[in-house]
Backbone of each chain as ProteinMPNN parsed JSONL, in Angstrom:
{"seq_chain_A": "EDQVTQSPEALRLQEGESSSLNCSYTVSGLRGLFWYRQDPGKGPEFLFTLYSAGEEKEKERLKATLTKKESFLHITAPKPEDSATYLCAVNSDYKLSFGAGTTVTVRA", "coords_chain_A": {"N_chain_A": [[0.845, -1.201, 0.0], [0.509, 2.205, -0.838], [2.249, 4.847, 0.807], [2.343, 8.024, 2.355], [4.08, 10.543, 3.99], [4.077, 13.636, 5.533], [6.046, 16.407, 6.59], [7.027, 19.444, 8.315], [4.014, 19.261, 10.427], [2.944, 21.771, 10.749], [3.956, 25.075, 9.899], [5.332, 28.083, 10.684], [6.162, 31.106, 9.329], [8.147, 34.041, 8.873], [7.531, 36.794, 6.738], [9.44, 36.591, 3.814], [11.195, 34.747, 4.857], [12.763, 31.973, 3.937], [11.981, 28.456, 3.458], [11.589, 24.831, 3.741], [9.41, 22.137, 2.855], [8.726, 18.75, 3.633], [8.15, 15.632, 2.002], [7.788, 12.346, 2.433], [7.797, 9.142, 0.912], [6.468, 5.857, 0.195], [6.082, 3.617, -2.364], [4.769, 1.401, -4.816], [6.092, 1.415, -7.686], [6.262, 4.293, -8.983], [4.18, 6.555, -10.562], [3.861, 9.188, -10.592], [4.442, 12.129, -8.636], [2.667, 14.408, -6.811], [2.042, 17.819, -6.051], [-0.136, 19.82, -4.203], [-1.968, 22.782, -3.453], [-3.985, 23.907, -0.811], [-6.514, 26.006, 0.147], [-8.368, 27.323, 2.941], [-11.613, 25.918, 3.115], [-11.74, 25.332, 0.447], [-11.205, 23.314, -2.565], [-8.397, 21.098, -3.252], [-5.727, 22.612, -5.061], [-4.024, 22.117, -8.005], [-0.476, 22.041, -8.243], [2.208, 21.015, -9.008], [3.646, 18.301, -10.943], [5.85, 15.618, -10.524], [7.965, 13.253, -12.004], [10.27, 11.645, -12.053], [13.278, 10.764, -10.247], [15.432, 13.423, -9.422], [14.221, 15.293, -10.899], [12.966, 18.655, -11.206], [10.677, 21.288, -10.533], [9.395, 24.576, -11.005], [7.531, 27.363, -9.785], [6.77, 30.559, -9.575], [7.395, 31.51, -6.329], [7.779, 28.974, -5.468], [9.376, 25.791, -5.457], [9.718, 22.52, -6.46], [11.226, 19.407, -5.728], [12.517, 16.093, -6.408], [13.426, 12.932, -5.053], [14.362, 9.444, -4.824], [13.036, 8.662, -2.59], [11.803, 10.781, -1.361], [10.223, 14.035, -1.513], [10.707, 17.536, -1.86], [9.315, 20.675, -1.082], [10.214, 23.773, -1.74], [10.005, 26.967, -0.415], [10.626, 30.113, -1.369], [11.52, 33.211, -0.092], [8.863, 33.813, 1.09], [5.485, 35.157, 0.883], [2.656, 36.653, 2.564], [0.408, 35.743, 1.126], [1.101, 33.204, 0.395], [0.341, 31.584, 2.379], [-1.193, 28.627, 3.296], [-2.443, 25.229, 3.141], [-0.293, 22.698, 2.182], [-0.373, 19.944, 0.163], [0.867, 16.692, -0.47], [0.965, 14.059, -2.825], [0.979, 10.685, -4.056], [0.999, 8.69, -7.011], [0.466, 5.546, -8.046], [-0.985, 3.821, -9.526], [-3.81, 4.629, -10.399], [-5.349, 6.053, -8.544], [-4.885, 8.768, -6.218], [-2.758, 8.886, -3.433], [-2.714, 10.552, -0.522], [-0.74, 12.679, 1.659], [-1.031, 14.059, 5.005], [-0.652, 16.739, 4.907], [0.992, 19.983, 5.121], [0.596, 22.797, 7.002], [1.079, 26.053, 6.229], [1.9, 29.16, 7.52], [2.361, 32.488, 6.846], [3.679, 35.342, 8.136], [3.267, 38.843, 7.965]], "CA_chain_A": [[0.0, 0.0, 0.0], [1.264, 3.45, -0.92], [2.205, 5.653, 2.023], [2.918, 9.366, 2.231], [4.212, 11.232, 5.271], [4.536, 15.007, 5.35], [6.545, 17.103, 7.778], [6.311, 19.347, 9.584], [2.562, 19.403, 10.307], [2.66, 23.195, 10.64], [5.154, 25.893, 9.729], [5.06, 29.514, 10.769], [7.292, 31.813, 8.751], [8.096, 35.486, 8.707], [7.621, 37.148, 5.325], [10.817, 36.616, 3.337], [11.985, 33.682, 5.481], [12.643, 30.776, 3.105], [11.934, 27.186, 4.177], [11.269, 23.663, 2.924], [8.469, 21.14, 3.34], [9.166, 17.416, 3.236], [7.162, 14.593, 1.707], [8.424, 11.034, 2.295], [6.803, 8.23, 0.354], [6.771, 4.5, -0.237], [5.119, 3.324, -3.412], [5.197, 0.336, -5.721], [6.034, 1.891, -9.065], [5.776, 5.671, -8.984], [3.737, 7.124, -11.851], [3.867, 10.636, -10.458], [4.286, 12.711, -7.313], [1.909, 15.632, -7.048], [1.897, 18.811, -4.985], [-1.338, 20.631, -4.276], [-2.176, 23.821, -2.447], [-5.384, 23.955, -0.408], [-6.925, 27.125, 0.982], [-9.511, 26.933, 3.783], [-12.922, 25.874, 2.485], [-11.652, 25.101, -1.004], [-10.622, 22.051, -2.984], [-6.966, 21.172, -3.561], [-5.375, 23.237, -6.34], [-2.828, 21.473, -8.531], [0.72, 22.859, -8.403], [3.286, 20.375, -9.778], [3.825, 16.856, -11.032], [7.229, 15.171, -10.717], [7.868, 11.866, -12.441], [11.464, 10.832, -11.831], [14.283, 11.311, -9.329], [16.278, 14.444, -10.015], [13.389, 16.28, -11.583], [12.626, 19.85, -10.458], [9.699, 22.16, -11.172], [9.3, 25.858, -10.313], [6.405, 28.246, -10.087], [6.887, 31.74, -8.709], [8.296, 31.332, -5.184], [7.776, 27.557, -5.114], [10.202, 24.882, -6.245], [9.575, 21.148, -6.003], [12.274, 18.486, -6.142], [12.151, 14.693, -6.157], [14.417, 11.867, -4.993], [13.687, 8.138, -4.879], [12.272, 8.385, -1.37], [11.122, 11.949, -0.832], [10.128, 15.25, -2.315], [10.742, 18.752, -1.076], [8.729, 21.885, -1.653], [10.953, 24.903, -1.207], [9.316, 28.255, -0.553], [11.652, 31.145, -1.32], [11.02, 34.557, 0.23], [7.395, 33.722, 1.061], [4.626, 36.284, 1.168], [1.45, 36.206, 3.289], [-0.515, 35.03, 0.236], [1.542, 31.809, 0.283], [-0.244, 30.849, 3.498], [-2.117, 27.601, 2.825], [-1.996, 23.863, 3.422], [0.326, 22.095, 1.004], [-0.58, 18.492, 0.173], [1.673, 15.875, -1.354], [0.272, 12.813, -3.144], [1.649, 9.812, -5.02], [0.133, 7.955, -7.918], [1.157, 4.351, -8.532], [-1.842, 3.217, -10.538], [-4.731, 5.659, -10.877], [-5.785, 6.919, -7.461], [-3.867, 9.513, -5.484], [-2.65, 8.65, -1.998], [-2.28, 11.835, 0.005], [-0.291, 12.903, 3.018], [-1.956, 14.874, 5.798], [-0.434, 18.138, 4.582], [1.718, 20.921, 5.97], [-0.073, 24.103, 7.011], [2.08, 27.133, 6.259], [1.398, 30.498, 7.838], [3.401, 33.487, 6.618], [3.317, 36.595, 8.802], [3.841, 40.054, 7.347]], "C_chain_A": [[0.88, 1.251, 0.0], [1.126, 4.252, 0.367], [2.923, 6.973, 1.8], [2.928, 10.024, 3.604], [4.772, 12.626, 5.024], [4.998, 15.6, 6.669], [7.101, 18.463, 7.389], [4.805, 19.435, 9.362], [2.198, 20.864, 10.087], [3.975, 23.959, 10.605], [4.744, 27.354, 9.766], [6.307, 30.255, 10.316], [7.063, 33.316, 8.775], [8.176, 35.753, 7.201], [9.083, 37.263, 4.922], [11.696, 35.513, 3.877], [11.786, 32.378, 4.707], [12.646, 29.504, 3.955], [11.568, 26.06, 3.214], [10.288, 22.755, 3.635], [8.915, 19.788, 2.8], [7.99, 16.484, 2.997], [7.926, 13.288, 1.486], [7.385, 10.044, 1.805], [7.369, 6.83, 0.159], [5.669, 4.122, -1.214], [5.664, 2.208, -4.286], [5.047, 0.83, -7.153], [5.433, 3.27, -9.178], [5.411, 6.115, -10.401], [3.66, 8.637, -11.784], [3.758, 11.027, -9.001], [3.714, 14.103, -7.53], [1.929, 16.52, -5.813], [0.645, 19.632, -5.273], [-1.286, 21.686, -3.188], [-3.666, 23.818, -2.094], [-5.612, 25.12, 0.537], [-8.153, 26.712, 1.775], [-10.831, 26.993, 3.022], [-12.907, 25.61, 0.994], [-11.052, 23.726, -1.301], [-9.137, 22.203, -3.258], [-6.733, 21.731, -4.964], [-4.043, 22.669, -6.805], [-1.674, 22.464, -8.702], [1.717, 22.213, -9.381], [3.065, 18.872, -9.88], [5.31, 16.582, -11.266], [7.179, 13.684, -11.026], [9.098, 11.02, -12.117], [12.457, 11.567, -10.941], [15.194, 12.286, -10.068], [15.495, 15.555, -10.695], [13.072, 17.443, -10.653], [11.595, 20.639, -11.262], [9.617, 23.439, -10.344], [8.074, 26.621, -10.751], [6.441, 29.383, -9.081], [7.862, 31.447, -7.572], [8.41, 29.872, -4.756], [8.662, 26.747, -6.062], [10.09, 23.497, -5.644], [10.688, 20.287, -6.574], [11.894, 17.074, -5.741], [13.397, 13.82, -6.087], [13.651, 10.549, -5.003], [12.818, 7.875, -3.65], [11.486, 9.584, -0.865], [11.091, 13.09, -1.844], [10.165, 16.436, -1.353], [10.021, 19.856, -1.841], [9.42, 23.058, -0.97], [10.144, 26.174, -1.466], [10.375, 29.342, -0.331], [11.02, 32.513, -1.103], [9.5, 34.607, 0.227], [6.72, 35.04, 1.404], [3.387, 35.776, 1.901], [0.48, 35.415, 2.408], [-0.074, 33.587, -0.037], [1.014, 30.958, 1.438], [-1.32, 29.905, 2.978], [-1.652, 26.265, 3.401], [-1.479, 23.265, 2.121], [0.252, 20.574, 1.153], [0.315, 17.83, -0.858], [0.902, 14.578, -1.606], [1.093, 12.01, -4.139], [0.617, 9.032, -5.809], [0.917, 6.752, -8.428], [0.31, 3.607, -9.549], [-2.77, 4.295, -11.095], [-5.141, 6.595, -9.75], [-4.594, 7.646, -6.856], [-3.926, 9.11, -4.019], [-1.986, 9.884, -1.406], [-1.624, 11.716, 1.376], [-1.299, 13.804, 3.725], [-1.761, 16.364, 5.57], [0.438, 18.879, 5.574], [1.019, 22.267, 5.86], [0.971, 25.189, 7.223], [1.39, 28.455, 6.542], [2.551, 31.476, 7.689], [2.932, 34.828, 7.188], [4.02, 37.768, 8.128], [4.804, 40.757, 8.298]], "O_chain_A": [[1.862, 1.339, 0.738], [0.044, 4.335, 0.949], [3.966, 7.033, 1.149], [1.91, 10.059, 4.294], [5.812, 12.782, 4.385], [4.422, 15.334, 7.724], [7.59, 18.638, 6.273], [4.359, 19.659, 8.236], [1.269, 21.175, 9.341], [4.971, 23.546, 11.199], [3.913, 27.802, 8.976], [7.389, 30.048, 10.865], [5.93, 33.792, 8.706], [8.827, 35.003, 6.475], [9.872, 37.936, 5.586], [12.826, 35.344, 3.418], [10.734, 31.75, 4.821], [13.238, 29.472, 5.034], [11.279, 26.292, 2.04], [10.324, 22.615, 4.857], [9.409, 19.679, 1.678], [6.975, 16.54, 3.692], [8.624, 13.132, 0.484], [6.228, 10.09, 2.224], [8.573, 6.641, -0.016], [4.482, 4.285, -0.931], [6.875, 2.086, -4.472], [3.987, 0.676, -7.759], [4.238, 3.414, -9.437], [6.233, 6.054, -11.316], [3.423, 9.297, -12.795], [3.081, 10.362, -8.216], [4.226, 14.877, -8.339], [1.846, 16.041, -4.682], [0.397, 20.071, -6.396], [-0.651, 21.509, -2.148], [-4.513, 23.734, -2.983], [-4.985, 25.213, 1.592], [-8.907, 25.844, 1.335], [-11.134, 27.989, 2.365], [-13.952, 25.658, 0.344], [-10.48, 23.07, -0.43], [-8.66, 23.317, -3.475], [-7.43, 21.383, -5.917], [-3.048, 22.732, -6.083], [-1.851, 23.564, -9.225], [2.03, 22.774, -10.431], [2.405, 18.257, -9.044], [5.947, 17.228, -12.098], [6.438, 12.938, -10.387], [8.982, 9.809, -11.929], [12.485, 12.797, -10.879], [15.66, 12.018, -11.175], [16.035, 16.612, -11.022], [12.923, 17.249, -9.447], [11.627, 20.661, -12.493], [9.753, 23.397, -9.121], [7.636, 26.549, -11.898], [6.178, 29.194, -7.894], [9.034, 31.165, -7.822], [9.08, 29.574, -3.767], [8.699, 26.975, -7.271], [10.337, 23.312, -4.453], [11.053, 20.412, -7.743], [11.063, 16.868, -4.856], [14.3, 13.927, -6.916], [12.432, 10.537, -5.171], [11.971, 6.982, -3.66], [10.595, 9.43, -0.03], [11.801, 13.108, -2.849], [9.722, 16.354, -0.208], [10.106, 19.955, -3.065], [9.233, 23.302, 0.222], [9.669, 26.419, -2.575], [10.94, 29.467, 0.756], [10.112, 32.92, -1.828], [8.906, 35.356, -0.549], [7.269, 35.9, 2.092], [3.1, 34.58, 1.86], [-0.198, 34.511, 2.897], [-0.825, 32.827, -0.648], [1.223, 29.745, 1.463], [-2.252, 30.334, 2.299], [-0.614, 26.179, 4.058], [-2.148, 23.322, 1.088], [0.742, 20.0, 2.125], [0.498, 18.335, -1.966], [0.255, 14.058, -0.697], [1.814, 12.573, -4.963], [-0.485, 8.755, -5.334], [1.903, 6.904, -9.149], [0.841, 2.841, -10.353], [-2.513, 4.818, -12.179], [-5.271, 7.8, -9.965], [-3.451, 7.201, -6.965], [-5.004, 9.006, -3.434], [-0.849, 10.218, -1.74], [-1.903, 10.795, 2.144], [-2.282, 14.251, 3.133], [-2.593, 17.171, 5.982], [0.601, 18.458, 6.719], [0.867, 22.812, 4.767], [1.65, 25.238, 8.249], [0.417, 28.817, 5.881], [3.594, 31.319, 8.324], [1.912, 35.372, 6.764], [5.196, 37.695, 7.771], [5.377, 41.788, 7.947]]}, "seq_chain_B": "GAGVSQSPRYKVTKRGQDVALRCDPISGHVSLYWYRQALGQGPEFLTYFNYEAQQDKSGLPNDRFSAERPEGSISTLTIQRTEQRDSAMYRCASSLRDRGYEQYFGPGTRLTVT", "coords_chain_B": {"N_chain_B": [[-11.102, 28.21, -18.543], [-13.991, 26.211, -17.591], [-13.95, 24.694, -14.414], [-13.983, 21.746, -12.317], [-17.182, 21.081, -11.123], [-19.388, 20.861, -8.307], [-22.373, 19.758, -6.743], [-24.976, 19.51, -4.244], [-23.336, 22.34, -2.617], [-23.46, 22.339, 0.102], [-25.016, 20.069, 2.28], [-27.492, 19.155, 4.431], [-28.853, 16.543, 6.189], [-31.227, 14.206, 7.54], [-30.618, 11.476, 9.71], [-30.829, 8.306, 8.214], [-31.989, 9.089, 5.848], [-31.704, 9.177, 2.233], [-29.048, 10.423, 0.175], [-27.897, 12.287, -2.659], [-25.059, 13.139, -4.372], [-23.606, 15.352, -6.646], [-21.374, 15.503, -9.452], [-19.723, 17.395, -11.846], [-17.503, 17.012, -14.281], [-14.392, 18.365, -15.705], [-14.677, 19.305, -19.065], [-14.104, 16.828, -21.48], [-12.43, 15.298, -19.941], [-11.479, 12.085, -19.21], [-11.273, 10.46, -16.955], [-12.721, 10.13, -13.734], [-12.976, 10.82, -10.307], [-13.898, 10.031, -6.944], [-13.441, 11.29, -3.729], [-13.04, 11.362, -0.144], [-12.735, 13.722, 2.401], [-11.436, 14.242, 5.521], [-11.311, 16.572, 8.257], [-8.241, 18.241, 8.484], [-6.847, 16.296, 7.191], [-5.558, 14.634, 4.225], [-7.304, 14.102, 1.081], [-9.16, 11.039, 0.737], [-9.326, 8.122, -1.16], [-12.275, 6.985, -2.824], [-13.752, 5.924, -5.107], [-13.491, 5.296, -8.696], [-13.893, 6.237, -12.171], [-13.461, 5.37, -15.583], [-14.383, 6.883, -18.448], [-17.637, 5.718, -18.702], [-17.377, 3.531, -17.171], [-17.057, 1.981, -14.07], [-14.139, 1.586, -12.485], [-12.86, 0.944, -10.145], [-13.98, 0.364, -6.957], [-13.117, 0.069, -4.476], [-12.599, 1.731, -2.295], [-14.998, 2.561, -1.255], [-16.911, 2.825, 1.672], [-18.911, 0.982, 2.58], [-21.781, -1.019, 1.577], [-23.806, 0.828, 1.422], [-23.005, 2.944, 0.036], [-22.801, 4.114, -3.276], [-21.954, 4.674, -6.727], [-22.293, 6.287, -9.9], [-21.861, 6.858, -13.413], [-23.313, 7.358, -15.892], [-23.259, 8.329, -18.609], [-20.699, 8.863, -19.094], [-19.9, 11.357, -18.321], [-21.188, 13.476, -16.243], [-21.279, 12.583, -12.801], [-22.762, 10.733, -10.115], [-22.742, 10.363, -6.665], [-24.148, 8.297, -4.385], [-25.571, 7.982, -1.208], [-27.105, 5.759, 0.808], [-29.58, 5.491, 3.386], [-28.441, 7.237, 5.402], [-25.908, 7.767, 7.911], [-24.638, 9.184, 10.972], [-21.881, 9.035, 10.985], [-21.26, 9.321, 8.34], [-20.96, 11.951, 7.819], [-19.041, 14.395, 6.318], [-16.542, 15.932, 4.128], [-17.066, 15.639, 0.761], [-15.306, 15.05, -2.105], [-14.812, 15.575, -5.566], [-12.896, 14.719, -8.4], [-11.276, 15.234, -11.569], [-9.496, 13.928, -14.417], [-7.458, 14.039, -17.367], [-6.58, 11.576, -18.366], [-6.058, 8.363, -16.723], [-3.692, 6.987, -15.226], [-0.942, 8.57, -13.839], [-1.602, 11.174, -14.533], [-2.368, 14.587, -13.732], [-4.837, 15.393, -11.319], [-7.772, 17.295, -11.111], [-9.515, 19.103, -8.764], [-12.849, 19.542, -7.489], [-14.942, 21.938, -5.654], [-16.122, 20.588, -3.593], [-18.606, 18.84, -1.573], [-20.114, 19.512, 1.394], [-21.277, 17.336, 3.669], [-23.638, 16.919, 6.168], [-24.939, 14.902, 8.597], [-27.67, 14.662, 10.61]], "CA_chain_B": [[-12.219, 27.308, -18.787], [-14.711, 25.779, -16.406], [-13.323, 23.62, -13.653], [-14.89, 20.723, -11.81], [-18.218, 21.636, -10.259], [-20.097, 19.897, -7.481], [-23.588, 20.278, -6.124], [-24.944, 20.849, -3.665], [-22.112, 22.642, -1.878], [-23.742, 21.939, 1.481], [-26.21, 19.238, 2.402], [-27.82, 18.691, 5.773], [-29.897, 15.549, 6.076], [-31.475, 13.473, 8.781], [-30.181, 10.069, 9.713], [-31.762, 7.384, 7.584], [-32.366, 9.574, 4.528], [-30.746, 8.967, 1.146], [-28.564, 11.667, -0.433], [-27.198, 12.155, -3.931], [-24.088, 14.208, -4.579], [-23.352, 15.424, -8.091], [-20.079, 16.018, -9.899], [-19.628, 17.695, -13.265], [-16.043, 17.124, -14.481], [-13.899, 19.216, -16.783], [-15.048, 18.741, -20.363], [-13.05, 16.074, -22.155], [-11.684, 14.454, -19.008], [-11.941, 10.699, -19.278], [-11.293, 9.828, -15.636], [-13.418, 10.873, -12.677], [-12.677, 10.205, -9.018], [-14.521, 10.513, -5.728], [-12.644, 11.197, -2.512], [-13.639, 11.912, 1.061], [-11.669, 14.394, 3.136], [-11.684, 14.612, 6.919], [-10.617, 17.799, 8.659], [-6.84, 18.062, 8.84], [-6.278, 15.161, 6.466], [-5.669, 14.689, 2.781], [-8.436, 13.331, 0.547], [-9.035, 9.577, 0.742], [-9.972, 7.572, -2.352], [-13.495, 6.188, -2.693], [-14.033, 5.159, -6.314], [-13.163, 6.054, -9.897], [-14.456, 5.848, -13.453], [-12.934, 5.749, -16.883], [-15.631, 7.014, -19.203], [-18.794, 5.369, -17.873], [-17.078, 2.29, -16.46], [-16.491, 2.088, -12.733], [-12.961, 0.732, -12.533], [-12.448, 0.534, -8.796], [-14.838, 0.911, -5.903], [-12.585, -0.526, -3.258], [-12.57, 2.689, -1.21], [-16.335, 2.827, -0.717], [-16.884, 2.259, 3.031], [-19.84, -0.151, 2.716], [-22.696, -1.108, 0.43], [-24.756, 1.948, 1.373], [-22.411, 3.904, -0.895], [-22.719, 3.688, -4.67], [-21.675, 5.772, -7.645], [-22.523, 5.994, -11.3], [-21.477, 7.877, -14.397], [-23.974, 6.629, -16.99], [-22.937, 8.779, -19.962], [-19.267, 9.185, -19.17], [-19.626, 12.761, -17.988], [-21.623, 13.756, -14.879], [-21.322, 11.428, -11.915], [-23.524, 10.876, -8.883], [-22.409, 9.511, -5.525], [-25.363, 8.147, -3.59], [-25.436, 7.338, 0.104], [-28.425, 5.338, 1.283], [-29.758, 5.309, 4.843], [-27.275, 7.932, 5.954], [-25.593, 7.68, 9.339], [-23.869, 10.353, 11.399], [-20.475, 8.839, 10.618], [-21.086, 9.683, 6.934], [-20.708, 13.395, 7.745], [-17.671, 14.635, 5.835], [-16.452, 16.668, 2.871], [-16.927, 14.725, -0.36], [-14.667, 15.758, -3.211], [-14.736, 14.956, -6.874], [-11.769, 15.186, -9.207], [-11.226, 14.63, -12.906], [-8.203, 14.032, -15.107], [-7.508, 13.756, -18.798], [-6.496, 10.111, -18.387], [-5.904, 7.966, -15.337], [-2.377, 6.801, -14.633], [0.109, 9.57, -13.969], [-2.078, 12.503, -14.912], [-2.829, 15.393, -12.606], [-6.268, 15.405, -11.069], [-8.278, 18.619, -10.755], [-10.56, 18.901, -7.777], [-13.946, 20.469, -7.332], [-15.007, 22.604, -4.351], [-16.588, 19.651, -2.58], [-19.919, 18.916, -0.923], [-20.046, 19.265, 2.851], [-22.461, 16.586, 4.096], [-23.855, 16.821, 7.609], [-26.055, 14.019, 8.92], [-28.085, 14.982, 11.989]], "C_chain_B": [[-12.857, 26.867, -17.495], [-13.975, 24.641, -15.738], [-14.343, 22.583, -13.28], [-15.929, 21.406, -10.919], [-18.928, 20.527, -9.519], [-21.347, 20.556, -6.905], [-24.28, 19.168, -5.339], [-23.607, 21.115, -2.976], [-22.254, 22.216, -0.416], [-25.026, 21.123, 1.491], [-26.354, 18.808, 3.849], [-28.981, 17.734, 5.631], [-30.072, 14.828, 7.393], [-31.034, 12.025, 8.615], [-31.273, 9.187, 9.11], [-32.215, 7.815, 6.197], [-31.294, 9.206, 3.507], [-30.311, 10.328, 0.602], [-27.843, 11.337, -1.735], [-26.336, 13.379, -4.143], [-23.662, 14.174, -6.042], [-21.991, 16.021, -8.38], [-20.115, 16.212, -11.407], [-18.143, 17.932, -13.581], [-15.676, 18.138, -15.56], [-14.196, 18.522, -18.118], [-13.86, 18.037, -21.009], [-12.228, 15.188, -21.245], [-12.308, 13.065, -18.954], [-12.173, 10.12, -17.887], [-11.933, 10.737, -14.6], [-13.262, 10.102, -11.376], [-13.555, 10.828, -7.938], [-13.585, 10.25, -4.558], [-13.483, 11.71, -1.348], [-12.5, 12.507, 1.883], [-12.126, 14.775, 4.525], [-10.865, 15.855, 7.247], [-9.175, 17.491, 9.052], [-6.158, 16.898, 8.156], [-6.329, 15.408, 4.961], [-6.866, 13.889, 2.31], [-8.125, 11.832, 0.517], [-9.91, 9.009, -0.376], [-11.221, 6.768, -2.013], [-13.699, 5.295, -3.917], [-13.615, 5.977, -7.529], [-13.729, 5.413, -11.161], [-13.512, 6.226, -14.584], [-14.135, 5.728, -17.829], [-16.782, 6.622, -18.29], [-18.53, 4.142, -17.007], [-16.442, 2.56, -15.1], [-15.352, 1.083, -12.62], [-12.568, 0.181, -11.173], [-13.381, 1.192, -7.796], [-14.373, 0.418, -4.537], [-12.566, 0.421, -2.065], [-13.937, 3.026, -0.642], [-16.471, 2.117, 0.627], [-17.753, 1.019, 3.216], [-20.853, -0.084, 1.581], [-23.804, -0.064, 0.445], [-24.282, 3.018, 0.388], [-22.387, 3.312, -2.305], [-22.457, 4.911, -5.537], [-21.959, 5.319, -9.06], [-22.09, 7.175, -12.146], [-22.002, 7.385, -15.747], [-23.571, 7.057, -18.403], [-21.482, 9.207, -20.093], [-18.947, 10.622, -18.882], [-19.981, 13.004, -16.524], [-21.682, 12.469, -14.071], [-22.151, 11.765, -10.677], [-23.019, 9.874, -7.86], [-23.639, 9.481, -4.632], [-25.037, 7.439, -2.282], [-26.842, 7.032, 0.586], [-28.425, 5.216, 2.806], [-28.59, 5.954, 5.597], [-27.158, 7.758, 7.461], [-24.712, 8.87, 9.684], [-22.404, 10.243, 10.989], [-20.203, 9.15, 9.144], [-20.796, 11.171, 6.764], [-19.25, 13.634, 7.397], [-17.74, 15.575, 4.646], [-16.22, 15.634, 1.769], [-16.414, 15.516, -1.555], [-14.631, 14.909, -4.469], [-13.531, 15.534, -7.6], [-11.863, 14.561, -10.589], [-9.842, 14.809, -13.503], [-8.367, 13.599, -16.556], [-7.504, 12.252, -19.058], [-6.253, 9.678, -16.96], [-4.446, 7.939, -14.87], [-1.412, 7.928, -14.935], [-0.332, 10.964, -14.334], [-2.579, 13.266, -13.694], [-4.349, 15.384, -12.541], [-6.663, 16.803, -10.6], [-9.52, 18.438, -9.894], [-11.643, 19.964, -7.844], [-13.965, 21.059, -5.932], [-15.519, 21.717, -3.23], [-18.038, 19.876, -2.166], [-19.715, 18.58, 0.543], [-21.358, 18.599, 3.259], [-22.502, 16.527, 5.611], [-25.097, 15.976, 7.836], [-26.423, 14.241, 10.386], [-28.929, 13.868, 12.604]], "O_chain_B": [[-12.323, 27.122, -16.415], [-13.447, 23.745, -16.396], [-15.435, 22.534, -13.847], [-15.58, 22.216, -10.061], [-19.061, 19.407, -10.014], [-21.364, 21.753, -6.619], [-24.188, 18.001, -5.72], [-22.825, 20.186, -2.778], [-21.288, 21.788, 0.217], [-25.992, 21.446, 0.8], [-25.462, 18.181, 4.421], [-29.992, 18.073, 5.016], [-29.187, 14.834, 8.249], [-31.078, 11.451, 7.526], [-32.454, 9.298, 9.44], [-32.764, 7.01, 5.446], [-30.14, 8.958, 3.855], [-31.101, 11.271, 0.568], [-27.262, 10.263, -1.892], [-26.817, 14.511, -4.1], [-23.393, 13.111, -6.602], [-21.511, 16.909, -7.675], [-20.491, 15.307, -12.153], [-17.589, 18.957, -13.184], [-16.543, 18.691, -16.236], [-13.992, 17.317, -18.27], [-12.757, 18.58, -21.075], [-11.41, 14.402, -21.723], [-13.499, 12.904, -18.689], [-13.135, 9.387, -17.659], [-11.716, 11.948, -14.591], [-13.399, 8.879, -11.348], [-13.909, 12.004, -8.012], [-13.021, 9.166, -4.408], [-14.49, 12.393, -1.535], [-11.445, 11.894, 2.045], [-13.081, 15.533, 4.694], [-9.86, 16.146, 6.598], [-8.919, 16.593, 9.854], [-5.027, 16.546, 8.492], [-7.054, 16.283, 4.488], [-7.395, 13.074, 3.065], [-6.985, 11.42, 0.302], [-11.079, 9.371, -0.515], [-11.241, 5.985, -1.063], [-13.806, 4.074, -3.796], [-13.408, 7.187, -7.432], [-14.003, 4.214, -11.205], [-12.852, 7.264, -14.545], [-14.806, 4.708, -17.992], [-16.888, 7.16, -17.188], [-19.375, 3.76, -16.198], [-15.438, 3.263, -14.989], [-15.577, -0.127, -12.656], [-12.012, -0.913, -11.068], [-13.551, 2.411, -7.786], [-15.144, 0.362, -3.579], [-12.522, -0.039, -0.924], [-14.019, 3.721, 0.371], [-16.178, 0.925, 0.72], [-17.368, 0.098, 3.937], [-20.788, 0.803, 0.729], [-24.662, -0.071, -0.437], [-25.053, 3.879, -0.035], [-22.003, 2.159, -2.501], [-22.711, 6.043, -5.126], [-21.879, 4.134, -9.382], [-21.97, 8.308, -11.68], [-21.222, 7.039, -16.635], [-23.543, 6.222, -19.307], [-21.09, 9.833, -21.077], [-17.839, 11.078, -19.165], [-19.152, 12.761, -15.647], [-22.074, 11.414, -14.57], [-22.231, 12.918, -10.254], [-22.886, 8.685, -8.151], [-24.113, 10.523, -4.178], [-24.326, 6.435, -2.257], [-27.666, 7.931, 0.75], [-27.412, 4.886, 3.424], [-27.858, 5.288, 6.33], [-28.149, 7.623, 8.178], [-24.114, 9.489, 8.804], [-21.765, 11.249, 10.681], [-19.044, 9.235, 8.737], [-20.424, 11.605, 5.674], [-18.344, 13.15, 8.075], [-18.819, 15.971, 4.205], [-15.278, 14.845, 1.845], [-17.007, 16.515, -1.962], [-14.446, 13.693, -4.425], [-13.193, 16.705, -7.427], [-12.454, 13.495, -10.762], [-9.108, 15.728, -13.138], [-9.305, 12.882, -16.907], [-8.295, 11.729, -19.843], [-6.238, 10.516, -16.059], [-4.033, 8.851, -14.153], [-1.096, 8.217, -16.089], [0.504, 11.862, -14.435], [-3.133, 12.689, -12.759], [-5.041, 15.371, -13.559], [-5.967, 17.415, -9.789], [-10.448, 17.714, -10.254], [-11.396, 21.116, -8.201], [-13.113, 20.73, -5.107], [-15.371, 22.047, -2.054], [-18.61, 20.945, -2.377], [-19.212, 17.512, 0.891], [-22.42, 19.219, 3.203], [-21.53, 16.137, 6.259], [-26.176, 16.291, 7.333], [-25.606, 14.037, 11.284], [-29.356, 13.98, 13.753]]}, "name": "protein", "num_of_chains": 2, "seq": "EDQVTQSPEALRLQEGESSSLNCSYTVSGLRGLFWYRQDPGKGPEFLFTLYSAGEEKEKERLKATLTKKESFLHITAPKPEDSATYLCAVNSDYKLSFGAGTTVTVRAGAGVSQSPRYKVTKRGQDVALRCDPISGHVSLYWYRQALGQGPEFLTYFNYEAQQDKSGLPNDRFSAERPEGSISTLTIQRTEQRDSAMYRCASSLRDRGYEQYFGPGTRLTVT"}
């Protein structure tokens, strides 16, 4: 069974203070690792897909990286609008198996 | 373009009643998924369709839960004889294809069983 563990559970950052979120996974045949952003009361919003170790994707202040056992989401110089819960999920067949998420709060 | 839509957004029902939750996927998306999300957790898989065929229903909690997608587009998740433990956020997602493709989520239906 696919398993995803995210850490930390919560992260409080000062505006401009860069940090990283971790997603550790075990999966039988990775078909994709996905990062989503979820704002309170809304559905998860797709950010990135990573398919193989060594791959990196960037979008604005976010950068996702992938190794054979984990993925990192780096937030560079965050702004208050980056406050959200970030979910990691793996896909080995068709369904997504999610972690519990990391809730990021960025203070101005 | 239009994203995934779900209706109703909120549903309050009494224990023992049947409820039907609707999902309208992104046009052209072959695969449609139902998830359930508890507070503070990621979505948990319930069932999925390719076109009109239900490919996997292993995540449905029990036989009171059923889903259909008769024409390969709109899907309905039905819960019969609702119980309080069924209260949750139900989310629908769609993707262009199944394996390895990103899934786009709708806003969800918040179900409360009183």
